[in-house]
N, C-alpha and C positions, 0 to 999 in steps of 0.2 A: 417284376421279373428281370433278371440280368442274363446277358448272353455269355458272360465270361467271368470267372472268379480268379482273382490274382492272390496268390499266397502273400503273406505279410512281407517276407524277405524280398519278394519280387517287386512289389509296388514301392516299397521303401527305397530300393536301389534305383528304380525309375525316377522317383521323386528327388533323390539326391543328385542324380545325373542332371536332371532338369534345373535344379537350383544352381548347380555349378555352372551350367551353360548360361543361365540368366545373369548370374553375377558377372561372368566374363563380358557379356554384352553391355552391361551397364557400368562397368568399372570406371571407364574414362569419365563418364558424366558424373558419377558419384564423387570421384576424386576432385574434379573441377568445382563441383558444388560445395565441397568442404572448404575450398579456398576462395570461394566467391568469384570464380572465373567462368567465362562463357566461351563456347565454340560455336561459330555461326552455322556449321553444318551438322555436327554430331549431336548438339543439344536440342535441335529443332523438334525432334519427335517427343521430347519430354515437356516442351512448352506449348507447341501447337495442339497436341492431343491431351495434355495435362494429366497424363497417367504416371503415377509414381513407380519407380523401379520395383518396389515391394510387390506390386500386383503381378509382375512377371515371374516372381520367385515361386509362386504357388502352383504346384503341379496338379493338374486335374486329369483323370483318365478319360473323361468324356462319358456320354451316356452308354448304358449297356454293360458297364464293367463294375464288378463288385470287388471291394477291397477287404480282404480278410483281416480281422483284428483291428480295423481302423476306428471302431467305436470307442476304444480305450485311448485314443490319441486326441490331440488338439483339433484334428480335422472334424471331430464330432460337433464342434462349435462353428464350423464354417457355414456360410450361407450356401444353400443349394444341395445339402446332403441329407439323406434319410437312411434309416436302418435297411440293410439288405436282407436277403433270404436266409443267409447263413448267420448263426448266432455270433454277435459281436462284429459283424461286418457293416460297411457303409457303401452306398452307391449314390450317384448323382440323381437328384430328384428332377428328372427331365420334365415330367408332367407338371409339377409345381412351378418350375421355372418358366415353362411355356405359358401357363395360365396367368402368371403374374405380369407378363409383358407380351401379350398376344399381338398387339398392334405393332410394337417395335420389332418383334421378331419376324412378323410377316413382311415388314418393310425391308429388313436386312436380307431376308431370303430373296425377296424380289430383286434387290439391287445386285446381290451376288450372282444369282442365276442369270438375270437378264444381261448383265455386263459380260459374263463369260460367253453367252450365246451370241453376242453382238459382234459384228465385224469391226476390227480395230481401225482407227484412223491415225495416220502417221504424218500429218501435214502441219502440225502446230509448231514444231521446232523449239519447244520450250519458251515461246515468246510471252507466256503468262508472267514470268518474273520481270520481263522488260516492261510489260504493260503496267506493272505495279509501281513503276517509278517514272512513267512517261509524263514529261512536263511537270515534274514535281521535284522540289529541292529537298525533300525529306525522305530519303530511302528507308525502306522498312528495316534494313539491317545496318548495323554500324560497321560497314565495310565499304571501301571506296569503289566507285564505278570505273571499270577498266577503260572505257571509252569516254568517260566524262558525261555530263548531262546532255550536251548537244549531240555527241556521238551516239548515245543511247537512244535519244529521241529519233535520230535519223534512221536507225535500224528499225524501229517500230514503224516509221512512216514508209519504209521501203518494202514492208511485208503486209500480208493480210493476217489478221488475228483470228484464230479458229479455236478458241478455248471452249471446251464442252463441260467443264466442271465448275459447279457453283462455288466451291470453297477456294478456287483460284480466282474465278471471275469476280467475286465479291470484294477482292482487294485491288481491282483495277482502279487506276486514278480516274477522275471524272472525264478527262479528255480521252482516255483510252476506251472507256465503255462503248461509245458509239462506233468505234473502229472494229469491234468484234462482230463476226458474221452471225453469231448466235447470242441468245439471251438466256443463259442457264438460270434456273430457279430451283429452290428447294423442292417445290412440287414436281418439277419435271426431271429431277435427278434420276429416278429409276429408268427413265426413257433416254436420258442423255449420257449417263456414264458409259464409257467404252474402254476396252482393255488397253488401248494405246495410250491412254491418259496417265501420266505419272502420278497425279494426285489420286486418281481412282485406285491405282496400284498401292499407294501408301495407305489408303483407307481400308484395305483388307485387314491391316493391323487393328484399326479402330473397331471394325465390326467384330473381330475375334475377341477383343477386350469386352465389348458390350455383351457378347453372348456368354461370357464368364465360364462356369464349369461345363457348359455344353460343348466347349471346344477343347480337344485334347491338348495337353501342354506343349507337345512338340510342334503342333501346327501354329500355336500362338507365337512361339519363338521363331519359327520359320517366317511368319508374317512380319515380325519385327525386323528380322534380317533383310527381308525384301524391302521394307520401308526405308531402312538405313541405306541400302545400296541405291535405291531410287533417289533418295535425297541427295546423295553425292552427285549423281548425274544432273539432277535438277539445278544444283548450285554451280557445277562446272559449266553448264550451258547458260547460266544467268549472266546479267551484265556486271556482276561483281568481280573484283580483283581478289582472288583467293591465294595468290602466290605466297603471302605471309603465312598461310596455313598449309603450304606444301602442295597445293592443287593447281595444275595447269588448266587453262580454260579450254572448253570445247567451243570454238568460234562459230556459232550457228549463223553468223552473218556471212559466212563463206560457204561455197559448195562442199568443200571437204568437211567442214564442221557440221553441216546439215546431214551429210551422209553418215558420219560417226554417231550423231545424235539418234538418227533413225535406226541404225544398226543396234544400238543399245536398247532403244525403245522397244524394238521387236522382241528382244530377249526378255525384257521385263513384262511385256504383254503375255508371253507364254508362261512365265513364272507365276504371275498374278492369277491367271486363269486356272492353272493347276491347283493353286492354293484355294481359290474360290470353290472349286468343285470338291476338293478334299474336305473343306470345312463343312459344306452342305451335306456331303455324304456321311461324315462322322456324326453330325448333329441330327439331321433328319432321318438318318437310317435307323435311329434308335429312339427318337423322341416320343414314340407312342408306347414304349414298354413300361 
């Protein structure tokens, strides 16, 4: 049973608008890939998460929405769709998708909801990127260090490391690991992810992708835009010199830099929490129909 029936002309227009928006978001990456070029900021989301731009082009209405006339289209072959109540219509198979990945979906829901309900922490100052090159002559990115190796190490040593996210912490150099006040693990991720964390904010995009047709298309693209914007702050506050790519640093080693970092961090915490709640509402609000 569905809550809403969309006429064919209506959902086709929504799908076309979605595809146009997705193509605009991935145009730079696709153009660089065709020439074998890489961008240290903008291409990260396609390498770190390993999701191809084509995935973003597919518009899904989310659960509880029936698409008139869709059974006669290529959508009938897409994973996660079943016939609707109206003749020739399709809808997202929420029950089937849930039963196929019960444990994964339970974990995703737990991470999204618990993170949104948790008080944000704003004292890390983006030092995870610094900890990834601490006392190491092989930076993770082919970009020069703006303070050099010795200057970068000095910044780490002058601060406390407070990283809460496993997928940042796991890239710390061996010398940086014991300097962190916490030991994030995959098992403790639902208890440690918090909305002030940039990586947790970027991960909203990952969770949306993993939920597939259960997430309405506009929320998926909103999550990608959030991750893109967060990545820019992440790199501007990093030890890398990005002036060749037109980006000025946020000097988190200074009081003004710290203040600017936290100001943006707070905005992203609010944006990411709004998306977490919107995704869970759209998904779980109809998952039993």
